[in-house]
N, C-alpha and C positions, 0 to 999 in steps of 0.2 A: 167630545171624544175622550176616552179614558185610555189608560196604559195598554190594555189588551187590544183595543181598537187601533191604537197607534202602532203597536207591534205588527198587526195585520197590514196596515197601510205601508209601513216601512218595508215589510217583506214584498209587497206588490211592487213598490218602487225599485227595490233591489233586483227583482226579476227582470225589470226593464233596462236597468243600467248597462248590462253588457251590450245592448243594442246601440247605446249612445257612445260615440267616439270620445276619447279623452279630449278635454278642452271644449267640448260642447256644453251648452247651458241646459241644465235640467230644471224644468219649471214644476213646482209643486203647487197645485191649485187648491186654495182653501175657501173658495167662494161658496161651496155648498156646506161648509162646516159652520154650525151655529155656535157651538161651545167647545173650547179647547182648554183642557186642564194642563197643568205643568207636567204631569207624568206623561201625557200623550205627546206634548211638545218635545219632551226629552226623547221619547221613542222615535218620533218622526224626524224632527229637525236635528236634535243633538246627536243622535247616533248616526244618522246619515252623514252629517258634516264631519264627524270624527272619523268615520270609516272611509268616506269617499271624497272629502273636501280638498285633498291635495291633487286629485286627478280630474275633478269635475267642477264646473261652476254651477251654483244653485241660486235660483230666484224663487221666492215665495210669492205667489200671486193671490189676489183676492182676499188679502188680509184685512181684518178690522182692528180697531184699537184694542178690543178685548183679546184677540189672538196675539197681538203684539206684546201685551203684558206677560202672558205665559211664555212666549218664545224668548223675550228679553231675559227673563229669569234664567232660562236654560243656557242661553248664549253667554250670559255674564259668568255663570258658574264654570263654563268650559273655556272662557276667554276667546270665543269665536264671534265672528260677525257674518251677516248675510244681507243681501239686498232683498227688500220686500216691496212689492207693488200693491198698493191699496186698490180697492174696487173702483176708485175714480181715476186710476192710472198713475197717480203720483208715486214716486220712488223715495225710499228712505233706507238707511242702513240701520239694521237692528244689531244690538250687541255692543260690547265695549269698543270704543274707537276714540282716540284723542280728537279734540275739537278741530285742530288744524287739518287733520287727515279727513275728517268729516266735511269740512269746508272745501277741501280739494275734490272730494267726491261730488259735491254740489256743483262745483265749477265744471267738472267733466260732464255731468248730467245736463247742465244748462246749454252746453255747447254741442251736444249730441256726440261729436267726436272732437278731440282737442289735442294739440301738440303740447308738450311740457311748457313751452313759452306762452301758449294761450292761457293755460291754467295759471301760470305765474302772473301774467298781466291781470287776470280776473281777481287774483288774490293780493295784488300789489306786492309781489315778491320777485326776487330774482329767479331765474330758471334754476340756478344751483340750489336755492332754498326750497323751491317747489318739488324738485326731483325726489328727495327722500319721502315726501308725502305721497307722491304717485307710486313710488316703489312699495310703500306700505299697502296701498290699495291693490297693487298687483299681487303681492304676497298673500293678502287675505282673499284674493280672488273675487274682488268686488268690481273690478274693471278688467277689460281686455286691452291688449296692445297689438296693433297691426300697423306696419309701415310707419312707426313713430307717432301713431295717433292712438290716443286713449279713448275708450268707449265704456260708458257705464252699462252694467248688465241691466236687462229688463226682460219682461215676459213678452 
């Protein structure tokens, strides 16, 4: 996919976004995409996250290693992160994220849902030390929080 194709895909997604309520997860499926260049990744992922990333949660599904390379470059440039689910169902965070925060995401993901104390135990930290890591995940919209339970985004 190239920039013009990416622009068309982004426009299609933007047309559907008013139907999604704030706080819902929008899944962008890359499983039918064989090749993704950086300019297309910027049009689809970069511009969507820049414009809607504060009101929506986004998950990229069906991503391959090749997709991730282009997407990572875009996210790095914009200082953004997003959850990606590979074709085998495994989750990862793409984009710049400090290693302790990345480990906290892994701890939440492994638990399915987890309280701050659960994440702290998994990371051998105090709850007070784990909380800023979880707050960063919330700020970057990589996890949700319901009734004091954190949940990693997924498709």
